[in-house]
C-alpha positions as CSV (number, residue, x, y, z in Angstrom):
1,M,-28.8,-27.1,-25.9
2,S,-26.8,-24.4,-24.2
3,Q,-27.0,-24.0,-20.4
4,R,-27.3,-20.3,-20.4
5,C,-29.6,-18.0,-18.5
6,D,-31.9,-15.9,-20.8
7,V,-31.8,-12.9,-18.5
8,C,-28.3,-12.5,-17.2
9,G,-26.4,-14.8,-19.5
10,K,-24.9,-16.9,-16.7
11,G,-23.3,-20.1,-18.1
12,P,-21.2,-23.1,-16.9
13,M,-18.0,-22.4,-15.0
14,S,-15.1,-24.7,-14.6
15,G,-13.2,-25.8,-11.5
16,N,-11.8,-28.8,-9.8
17,N,-13.1,-31.9,-8.0
18,V,-10.9,-32.3,-5.0
19,S,-10.8,-35.7,-3.4
20,H,-9.9,-36.6,0.2
21,S,-6.3,-37.3,-1.1
22,K,-6.3,-33.8,-2.6
23,R,-6.2,-35.1,-6.2
24,H,-7.6,-32.4,-8.6
25,T,-9.7,-33.4,-11.6
26,R,-11.6,-30.9,-13.8
27,R,-15.3,-30.5,-13.5
28,R,-18.1,-28.0,-14.6
29,F,-20.3,-26.0,-12.3
30,M,-23.7,-25.7,-14.1
31,P,-26.1,-22.9,-13.4
32,N,-29.4,-23.8,-11.7
33,L,-31.8,-23.1,-14.6
34,Q,-35.6,-23.3,-14.3
35,S,-38.2,-23.0,-17.1
36,V,-40.5,-20.1,-16.0
37,H,-42.8,-17.5,-17.5
38,I,-41.3,-14.0,-17.3
39,L,-42.7,-10.6,-18.3
40,R,-40.7,-9.3,-21.2
41,A,-41.9,-6.3,-23.3
42,G,-45.3,-6.5,-21.7
43,R,-45.9,-10.2,-22.6
44,L,-45.4,-13.4,-20.7
45,V,-42.6,-15.4,-22.3
46,K,-41.4,-18.9,-21.4
47,A,-37.6,-18.8,-20.7
48,K,-34.8,-20.7,-19.0
49,V,-33.8,-18.5,-16.1
50,C,-31.3,-19.1,-13.3
51,T,-32.8,-19.1,-9.8
52,R,-31.0,-15.9,-8.8
53,C,-32.8,-14.0,-11.6
54,V,-36.1,-15.7,-10.6
55,R,-35.6,-14.3,-7.1
56,T,-34.7,-10.8,-8.4
57,Q,-37.9,-10.8,-10.6
58,A,-40.0,-11.8,-7.6
59,K,-38.4,-9.0,-5.5
60,A,-39.1,-6.4,-8.2
61,A,-42.7,-7.5,-8.4
62,R,-43.3,-6.7,-4.7
């Protein structure tokens, strides 16, 4: 299953774990995805959405 936001397309990014001794090992930063119901084309649809898009949707609804 892909870790991708259904609204903005945000996906995993890569970077480094850096220990106290400054040793670098590769890691992945995963997006914070939530299963929510969003309004799309006039219908409620269940989608996996990142929390940034959930906030944006909530702001637009106000």
